[in-house]
KOLVO-588934 format. One record per residue (C-alpha): residue number from 0; x, y, z. Coordinates in nm, 2 decimals, decimal comma. Layout:
BEGIN
<k NUM	X X	Y Y	Z Z>
...
END
This chain:
BEGIN
<k 0	X 7,10	Y -3,96	Z 6,59>
<k 1	X 7,07	Y -4,20	Z 6,30>
<k 2	X 7,18	Y -4,55	Z 6,38>
<k 3	X 7,46	Y -4,51	Z 6,13>
<k 4	X 7,64	Y -4,21	Z 5,99>
<k 5	X 7,86	Y -4,23	Z 5,68>
<k 6	X 8,05	Y -4,01	Z 5,43>
<k 7	X 8,24	Y -4,06	Z 5,11>
<k 8	X 8,46	Y -3,89	Z 4,85>
<k 9	X 8,52	Y -3,97	Z 4,48>
<k 10	X 8,81	Y -4,13	Z 4,30>
<k 11	X 9,16	Y -4,01	Z 4,33>
<k 12	X 9,24	Y -4,12	Z 3,98>
<k 13	X 9,62	Y -4,07	Z 3,93>
<k 14	X 9,64	Y -3,87	Z 4,25>
<k 15	X 9,65	Y -3,96	Z 4,62>
<k 16	X 9,41	Y -3,99	Z 4,91>
<k 17	X 9,44	Y -4,02	Z 5,29>
<k 18	X 9,18	Y -4,06	Z 5,56>
<k 19	X 9,24	Y -4,07	Z 5,93>
<k 20	X 9,03	Y -4,13	Z 6,24>
<k 21	X 9,06	Y -4,05	Z 6,60>
<k 22	X 8,84	Y -4,32	Z 6,75>
<k 23	X 8,47	Y -4,41	Z 6,76>
<k 24	X 8,28	Y -4,34	Z 7,08>
<k 25	X 8,14	Y -4,03	Z 7,25>
<k 26	X 8,31	Y -3,70	Z 7,32>
<k 27	X 8,25	Y -3,42	Z 7,56>
<k 28	X 8,16	Y -3,10	Z 7,37>
<k 29	X 8,49	Y -2,94	Z 7,47>
<k 30	X 8,68	Y -3,24	Z 7,31>
<k 31	X 8,53	Y -3,21	Z 6,97>
<k 32	X 8,74	Y -2,93	Z 6,82>
<k 33	X 9,07	Y -3,05	Z 6,96>
<k 34	X 8,99	Y -3,40	Z 6,82>
<k 35	X 8,91	Y -3,25	Z 6,47>
<k 36	X 9,22	Y -3,03	Z 6,49>
<k 37	X 9,44	Y -3,33	Z 6,57>
<k 38	X 9,30	Y -3,54	Z 6,29>
<k 39	X 9,34	Y -3,25	Z 6,05>
<k 40	X 9,71	Y -3,21	Z 6,14>
<k 41	X 9,77	Y -3,58	Z 6,10>
<k 42	X 9,60	Y -3,60	Z 5,76>
<k 43	X 9,80	Y -3,30	Z 5,64>
<k 44	X 10,12	Y -3,46	Z 5,76>
<k 45	X 10,04	Y -3,77	Z 5,56>
<k 46	X 9,93	Y -3,56	Z 5,26>
<k 47	X 10,27	Y -3,38	Z 5,25>
<k 48	X 10,44	Y -3,71	Z 5,20>
<k 49	X 10,20	Y -3,82	Z 4,93>
<k 50	X 10,22	Y -3,49	Z 4,74>
<k 51	X 10,60	Y -3,54	Z 4,73>
<k 52	X 10,56	Y -3,88	Z 4,57>
<k 53	X 10,60	Y -4,08	Z 4,89>
<k 54	X 10,45	Y -4,41	Z 4,97>
<k 55	X 10,11	Y -4,49	Z 5,13>
<k 56	X 10,30	Y -4,69	Z 5,39>
<k 57	X 10,51	Y -4,39	Z 5,50>
<k 58	X 10,20	Y -4,17	Z 5,49>
<k 59	X 9,99	Y -4,38	Z 5,73>
<k 60	X 10,28	Y -4,43	Z 5,97>
<k 61	X 10,34	Y -4,05	Z 5,98>
<k 62	X 9,97	Y -3,98	Z 6,04>
<k 63	X 9,95	Y -4,23	Z 6,32>
<k 64	X 10,27	Y -4,10	Z 6,48>
<k 65	X 10,12	Y -3,75	Z 6,49>
<k 66	X 9,81	Y -3,89	Z 6,66>
<k 67	X 10,02	Y -4,10	Z 6,90>
<k 68	X 10,19	Y -3,77	Z 7,01>
<k 69	X 9,86	Y -3,60	Z 7,07>
<k 70	X 9,72	Y -3,67	Z 7,43>
<k 71	X 9,37	Y -3,60	Z 7,31>
<k 72	X 9,36	Y -3,95	Z 7,17>
<k 73	X 9,39	Y -4,30	Z 7,32>
<k 74	X 9,72	Y -4,41	Z 7,16>
<k 75	X 10,07	Y -4,39	Z 7,31>
<k 76	X 10,07	Y -4,06	Z 7,50>
<k 77	X 9,73	Y -4,03	Z 7,66>
<k 78	X 9,66	Y -4,40	Z 7,63>
<k 79	X 9,41	Y -4,58	Z 7,85>
<k 80	X 9,54	Y -4,74	Z 8,16>
<k 81	X 9,51	Y -5,10	Z 8,27>
<k 82	X 9,37	Y -5,21	Z 8,61>
<k 83	X 9,72	Y -5,19	Z 8,74>
<k 84	X 9,75	Y -4,83	Z 8,63>
<k 85	X 10,00	Y -4,91	Z 8,35>
<k 86	X 10,02	Y -4,84	Z 7,98>
<k 87	X 10,00	Y -5,15	Z 7,75>
<k 88	X 10,00	Y -5,03	Z 7,38>
<k 89	X 9,89	Y -5,20	Z 7,06>
<k 90	X 9,96	Y -5,11	Z 6,70>
<k 91	X 9,97	Y -5,25	Z 6,35>
<k 92	X 10,05	Y -5,15	Z 6,00>
<k 93	X 10,01	Y -5,32	Z 5,66>
<k 94	X 10,14	Y -5,27	Z 5,31>
<k 95	X 9,88	Y -5,36	Z 5,05>
<k 96	X 10,14	Y -5,41	Z 4,77>
<k 97	X 10,27	Y -5,74	Z 4,90>
<k 98	X 10,06	Y -5,80	Z 5,21>
<k 99	X 10,35	Y -5,74	Z 5,45>
<k 100	X 10,24	Y -5,65	Z 5,80>
<k 101	X 10,38	Y -5,57	Z 6,14>
<k 102	X 10,23	Y -5,54	Z 6,48>
<k 103	X 10,30	Y -5,52	Z 6,85>
<k 104	X 10,07	Y -5,57	Z 7,15>
<k 105	X 10,08	Y -5,53	Z 7,53>
<k 106	X 10,38	Y -5,31	Z 7,47>
<k 107	X 10,50	Y -5,10	Z 7,77>
<k 108	X 10,54	Y -4,73	Z 7,71>
<k 109	X 10,72	Y -4,63	Z 7,39>
<k 110	X 10,66	Y -4,30	Z 7,22>
<k 111	X 10,56	Y -4,45	Z 6,88>
<k 112	X 10,43	Y -4,80	Z 6,89>
<k 113	X 10,34	Y -4,77	Z 6,52>
<k 114	X 10,71	Y -4,71	Z 6,43>
<k 115	X 10,80	Y -5,04	Z 6,61>
<k 116	X 10,52	Y -5,21	Z 6,42>
<k 117	X 10,67	Y -5,08	Z 6,10>
<k 118	X 11,01	Y -5,22	Z 6,20>
<k 119	X 10,84	Y -5,56	Z 6,26>
<k 120	X 10,70	Y -5,53	Z 5,90>
<k 121	X 11,04	Y -5,44	Z 5,75>
<k 122	X 11,22	Y -5,72	Z 5,95>
<k 123	X 10,98	Y -5,97	Z 5,80>
<k 124	X 11,06	Y -6,27	Z 6,03>
<k 125	X 10,73	Y -6,24	Z 6,22>
<k 126	X 10,41	Y -6,04	Z 6,21>
<k 127	X 10,32	Y -5,99	Z 6,57>
<k 128	X 10,52	Y -5,95	Z 6,89>
<k 129	X 10,37	Y -5,93	Z 7,24>
<k 130	X 10,47	Y -5,80	Z 7,58>
<k 131	X 10,83	Y -5,86	Z 7,67>
<k 132	X 10,90	Y -6,01	Z 7,33>
<k 133	X 10,78	Y -5,68	Z 7,17>
<k 134	X 11,01	Y -5,49	Z 7,41>
<k 135	X 11,31	Y -5,71	Z 7,32>
<k 136	X 11,24	Y -5,66	Z 6,95>
<k 137	X 11,21	Y -5,29	Z 6,99>
<k 138	X 11,53	Y -5,27	Z 7,19>
<k 139	X 11,72	Y -5,47	Z 6,92>
<k 140	X 11,57	Y -5,24	Z 6,65>
<k 141	X 11,71	Y -4,93	Z 6,83>
<k 142	X 11,39	Y -4,80	Z 7,01>
<k 143	X 11,42	Y -4,66	Z 7,36>
<k 144	X 11,14	Y -4,72	Z 7,62>
<k 145	X 10,97	Y -4,40	Z 7,74>
<k 146	X 10,93	Y -4,28	Z 8,10>
<k 147	X 10,57	Y -4,39	Z 8,18>
<k 148	X 10,52	Y -4,05	Z 8,35>
<k 149	X 10,59	Y -3,87	Z 8,03>
<k 150	X 10,30	Y -4,06	Z 7,85>
<k 151	X 10,04	Y -4,11	Z 8,13>
<k 152	X 9,81	Y -3,81	Z 8,14>
<k 153	X 9,59	Y -3,68	Z 8,42>
<k 154	X 9,29	Y -3,75	Z 8,21>
<k 155	X 9,38	Y -4,12	Z 8,18>
<k 156	X 9,43	Y -4,14	Z 8,55>
<k 157	X 9,09	Y -3,98	Z 8,61>
<k 158	X 8,93	Y -4,23	Z 8,37>
<k 159	X 9,08	Y -4,52	Z 8,56>
<k 160	X 8,98	Y -4,38	Z 8,90>
<k 161	X 8,62	Y -4,35	Z 8,77>
<k 162	X 8,62	Y -4,70	Z 8,64>
<k 163	X 8,76	Y -4,84	Z 8,97>
<k 164	X 8,49	Y -4,64	Z 9,16>
<k 165	X 8,19	Y -4,72	Z 8,94>
<k 166	X 8,28	Y -5,03	Z 8,74>
<k 167	X 8,16	Y -4,84	Z 8,43>
<k 168	X 8,37	Y -4,81	Z 8,12>
<k 169	X 8,43	Y -4,45	Z 8,01>
<k 170	X 8,25	Y -4,39	Z 7,68>
<k 171	X 8,55	Y -4,26	Z 7,48>
<k 172	X 8,73	Y -4,49	Z 7,23>
<k 173	X 8,99	Y -4,26	Z 7,08>
<k 174	X 9,19	Y -4,54	Z 6,91>
<k 175	X 9,36	Y -4,38	Z 6,60>
<k 176	X 9,41	Y -4,50	Z 6,25>
<k 177	X 9,49	Y -4,41	Z 5,89>
<k 178	X 9,44	Y -4,54	Z 5,54>
<k 179	X 9,60	Y -4,41	Z 5,22>
<k 180	X 9,65	Y -4,45	Z 4,85>
<k 181	X 9,97	Y -4,30	Z 4,69>
<k 182	X 10,02	Y -4,17	Z 4,34>
<k 183	X 10,15	Y -4,51	Z 4,23>
<k 184	X 9,82	Y -4,68	Z 4,34>
<k 185	X 9,97	Y -4,85	Z 4,64>
<k 186	X 9,75	Y -4,88	Z 4,96>
<k 187	X 9,83	Y -4,90	Z 5,33>
<k 188	X 9,66	Y -4,89	Z 5,66>
<k 189	X 9,77	Y -4,84	Z 6,02>
<k 190	X 9,61	Y -4,84	Z 6,36>
<k 191	X 9,72	Y -4,77	Z 6,72>
<k 192	X 9,56	Y -4,77	Z 7,06>
<k 193	X 9,59	Y -4,78	Z 7,44>
<k 194	X 9,30	Y -5,02	Z 7,46>
<k 195	X 9,02	Y -4,99	Z 7,71>
<k 196	X 9,03	Y -4,82	Z 8,05>
<k 197	X 9,06	Y -5,07	Z 8,33>
<k 198	X 9,15	Y -5,37	Z 8,10>
<k 199	X 9,32	Y -5,66	Z 8,26>
<k 200	X 9,69	Y -5,66	Z 8,20>
<k 201	X 9,77	Y -5,87	Z 7,90>
<k 202	X 9,43	Y -5,80	Z 7,73>
<k 203	X 9,47	Y -5,75	Z 7,35>
<k 204	X 9,20	Y -5,60	Z 7,14>
<k 205	X 9,14	Y -5,58	Z 6,76>
<k 206	X 9,40	Y -5,31	Z 6,68>
<k 207	X 9,71	Y -5,53	Z 6,64>
<k 208	X 9,53	Y -5,82	Z 6,48>
<k 209	X 9,56	Y -5,81	Z 6,10>
<k 210	X 9,22	Y -5,85	Z 5,94>
<k 211	X 9,04	Y -5,73	Z 6,25>
<k 212	X 9,17	Y -5,38	Z 6,33>
<k 213	X 9,38	Y -5,32	Z 6,02>
<k 214	X 9,40	Y -5,46	Z 5,66>
<k 215	X 9,53	Y -5,35	Z 5,32>
<k 216	X 9,54	Y -5,51	Z 4,98>
<k 217	X 9,63	Y -5,32	Z 4,66>
<k 218	X 9,39	Y -5,54	Z 4,47>
<k 219	X 9,09	Y -5,42	Z 4,66>
<k 220	X 9,13	Y -5,16	Z 4,94>
<k 221	X 9,24	Y -5,08	Z 5,29>
<k 222	X 9,07	Y -5,03	Z 5,62>
<k 223	X 9,13	Y -4,93	Z 5,99>
<k 224	X 8,87	Y -5,00	Z 6,26>
<k 225	X 8,79	Y -4,84	Z 6,60>
<k 226	X 8,54	Y -4,94	Z 6,87>
<k 227	X 8,48	Y -5,22	Z 7,11>
<k 228	X 8,77	Y -5,45	Z 7,02>
<k 229	X 8,62	Y -5,78	Z 7,14>
<k 230	X 8,33	Y -5,75	Z 6,89>
<k 231	X 8,55	Y -5,63	Z 6,61>
<k 232	X 8,78	Y -5,93	Z 6,66>
<k 233	X 8,48	Y -6,17	Z 6,64>
<k 234	X 8,38	Y -6,06	Z 6,29>
<k 235	X 8,73	Y -5,97	Z 6,15>
<k 236	X 8,58	Y -5,63	Z 6,06>
<k 237	X 8,85	Y -5,49	Z 5,83>
<k 238	X 8,87	Y -5,81	Z 5,63>
<k 239	X 8,50	Y -5,78	Z 5,57>
<k 240	X 8,54	Y -5,42	Z 5,45>
<k 241	X 8,82	Y -5,50	Z 5,21>
<k 242	X 8,64	Y -5,81	Z 5,08>
<k 243	X 8,34	Y -5,59	Z 5,00>
<k 244	X 8,57	Y -5,34	Z 4,82>
<k 245	X 8,70	Y -5,63	Z 4,61>
<k 246	X 8,34	Y -5,69	Z 4,50>
<k 247	X 8,33	Y -5,33	Z 4,37>
<k 248	X 8,14	Y -5,18	Z 4,66>
<k 249	X 8,21	Y -4,82	Z 4,72>
<k 250	X 8,43	Y -4,74	Z 5,03>
<k 251	X 8,12	Y -4,59	Z 5,21>
<k 252	X 7,90	Y -4,89	Z 5,13>
<k 253	X 8,17	Y -5,14	Z 5,23>
<k 254	X 8,21	Y -4,96	Z 5,57>
<k 255	X 7,83	Y -4,94	Z 5,62>
<k 256	X 7,77	Y -5,31	Z 5,54>
<k 257	X 8,05	Y -5,42	Z 5,77>
<k 258	X 7,92	Y -5,22	Z 6,06>
<k 259	X 7,56	Y -5,34	Z 6,00>
<k 260	X 7,69	Y -5,70	Z 6,01>
<k 261	X 7,89	Y -5,62	Z 6,33>
<k 262	X 7,58	Y -5,48	Z 6,50>
<k 263	X 7,36	Y -5,76	Z 6,38>
<k 264	X 7,59	Y -6,05	Z 6,48>
<k 265	X 7,75	Y -5,93	Z 6,80>
<k 266	X 7,58	Y -5,61	Z 6,90>
<k 267	X 7,89	Y -5,40	Z 6,89>
<k 268	X 7,93	Y -5,03	Z 6,82>
<k 269	X 8,22	Y -4,92	Z 6,61>
<k 270	X 8,36	Y -4,71	Z 6,33>
<k 271	X 8,57	Y -4,79	Z 6,03>
<k 272	X 8,75	Y -4,59	Z 5,76>
<k 273	X 8,83	Y -4,72	Z 5,41>
<k 274	X 9,01	Y -4,64	Z 5,08>
<k 275	X 8,94	Y -4,83	Z 4,76>
<k 276	X 9,20	Y -4,92	Z 4,50>
<k 277	X 9,08	Y -4,63	Z 4,29>
<k 278	X 9,15	Y -4,39	Z 4,58>
<k 279	X 8,79	Y -4,34	Z 4,68>
<k 280	X 8,74	Y -4,27	Z 5,05>
<k 281	X 8,46	Y -4,36	Z 5,29>
<k 282	X 8,38	Y -4,41	Z 5,65>
<k 283	X 8,09	Y -4,52	Z 5,88>
<k 284	X 8,02	Y -4,51	Z 6,25>
<k 285	X 7,75	Y -4,64	Z 6,48>
<k 286	X 7,87	Y -4,43	Z 6,77>
<k 287	X 7,78	Y -4,07	Z 6,85>
<k 288	X 8,12	Y -3,94	Z 6,73>
<k 289	X 8,43	Y -4,04	Z 6,54>
<k 290	X 8,67	Y -3,75	Z 6,46>
<k 291	X 8,82	Y -3,78	Z 6,12>
<k 292	X 9,00	Y -3,59	Z 5,84>
<k 293	X 9,07	Y -3,65	Z 5,48>
<k 294	X 9,29	Y -3,50	Z 5,21>
<k 295	X 9,28	Y -3,60	Z 4,84>
<k 296	X 9,41	Y -3,50	Z 4,50>
<k 297	X 9,27	Y -3,64	Z 4,18>
<k 298	X 9,57	Y -3,53	Z 3,97>
<k 299	X 9,41	Y -3,20	Z 3,86>
<k 300	X 9,24	Y -3,08	Z 4,17>
<k 301	X 9,20	Y -3,18	Z 4,53>
<k 302	X 9,03	Y -3,11	Z 4,86>
<k 303	X 9,03	Y -3,16	Z 5,23>
<k 304	X 8,75	Y -3,22	Z 5,49>
<k 305	X 8,73	Y -3,29	Z 5,86>
<k 306	X 8,46	Y -3,36	Z 6,12>
<k 307	X 8,34	Y -3,58	Z 6,41>
END
């Protein structure tokens, strides 16, 4: 495999564009098609909102909620378990129009952490809530905790058992995310994860940290990251991608350069998706797989693609 794999699509012009990912890492062969199918369904759900004139913010939330419901991925249902065998969920969302953002981390089981992050954004008092503070905010906002047994899968338990037995991290990442541009030129990004299998309770990765796992700015672009969170945090990966888009890099080149810097500075594998302010889409990965799907419409024509 090449050390880096990338792809890109052209400008959306007066149309829309959405790109989703299902996590950078490795996949067993029998997981590839379900991962592609899940990403395809999430992208189409977001595209339906954008076709109807909806906002990029609504679109990325809808895409991530679809992925959070799919146990193939490591976000909400199907999320990775802590050393204690519990779910602690992280999510963030950002509106590129006015740089509003909302995030939660170390959140106990709730069906859609990204919806709670959106509520944080809309509330506007703070950007990030953690642990019991996130639970209290969610409760006040009308969200109901989920039964852990309804969200913890047999696969997640097997992954934890393997980690406890061998001390080796499972290779899958499976964090999910989405970036979008709507017909009005507004941008947004969202990311959600269960973290890493066997993480210590209270560990927080890049996903809920604005600028690391998620970033959006209508003046330049939007990005969502996936991979080893500690390394992504150390280089503020999504900020690097969006800064490169501000310097007129293509979405693909911005993603490629950011991952090259990540590998050079901290030796971390990852993936990232991006959308430019013109609606151009691009992604890059340094892992063996990263399921993804894209839908775009340039105002006169459109297309869709998906892969790993």
